[in-house]
C-alpha positions in Angstrom: -46.0 23.4 -14.7 -46.1 20.1 -16.8 -44.0 17.3 -15.5 -42.6 14.1 -17.1 -41.5 11.4 -14.6 -41.4 13.9 -11.8 -38.9 16.3 -13.6 -40.2 19.7 -14.7 -40.0 20.2 -18.5 -39.2 23.9 -18.5 -36.0 25.0 -20.1 -34.5 26.2 -16.7 -35.3 22.8 -15.1 -33.6 21.0 -18.0 -30.4 23.0 -17.5 -30.5 22.2 -13.7 -31.0 18.5 -14.4 -28.2 18.6 -17.0 -25.8 20.3 -14.6 -26.7 17.9 -11.8 -26.2 15.0 -14.1 -22.8 16.3 -15.1 -21.8 16.9 -11.5 -22.8 13.3 -10.7 -20.8 11.9 -13.6 -17.8 14.0 -12.7 -17.9 12.9 -9.0 -18.3 9.2 -10.1 -15.1 9.6 -12.2 -13.2 11.0 -9.2 -14.5 8.2 -7.0 -13.0 5.7 -9.5 -9.7 7.5 -9.4 -9.7 7.4 -5.6 -10.4 3.7 -5.7 -7.6 3.1 -8.2 -5.3 5.2 -6.0 -6.2 3.1 -2.9 -5.5 -0.1 -4.8 -2.1 1.3 -5.9 -1.2 2.1 -2.3 -2.2 -1.4 -1.2 0.1 -2.9 -3.8 3.0 -0.6 -3.0 2.6 -1.4 0.7 2.5 -5.2 0.0 5.7 -4.9 -2.0 7.4 -2.9 0.7 6.4 -5.5 3.4 7.9 -8.3 1.3 11.2 -6.3 0.7 11.5 -5.5 4.4 10.8 -9.1 5.4 13.5 -10.3 3.1 16.0 -7.8 4.4 15.0 -8.6 8.0 15.6 -12.3 7.3 19.1 -11.7 5.9 20.0 -9.5 8.9 18.6 -12.2 11.3 20.7 -14.9 9.7 23.9 -12.8 9.9 23.3 -12.1 13.6 22.5 -15.8 14.3 25.7 -16.9 12.5 27.9 -14.4 14.4 26.1 -15.3 17.6 26.9 -19.0 17.1 30.5 -18.2 16.4 30.8 -16.1 19.6 29.1 -18.8 21.6 31.3 -21.5 20.3 34.5 -19.5 21.0 33.5 -17.7 24.2 35.2 -20.2 26.6 38.2 -21.0 24.4 41.6 -19.4 24.8 42.6 -16.7 22.4 44.0 -18.2 19.2 42.3 -21.6 19.6 41.7 -23.6 16.5 38.5 -22.6 14.7 38.1 -19.4 16.7 39.2 -16.0 15.4 41.2 -15.1 12.3 
């Protein structure tokens, strides 16, 4: 069987090579899609981390403010100036 660069030149071999090439190209395209999908997940995760950090900071500040008020008024009689409504 004659060969050119290690690839048989018969018609059947040409079809096999063509099919293998097409499979390779198709799997390479899917790999790019998976890579893009992974990058999208990284971006979504980063955005969510930022949002959760901001919400956590707001909640922390509210708790700190209320805690300071409670600490300031804890030893004062009810109705003292600056404590309570």
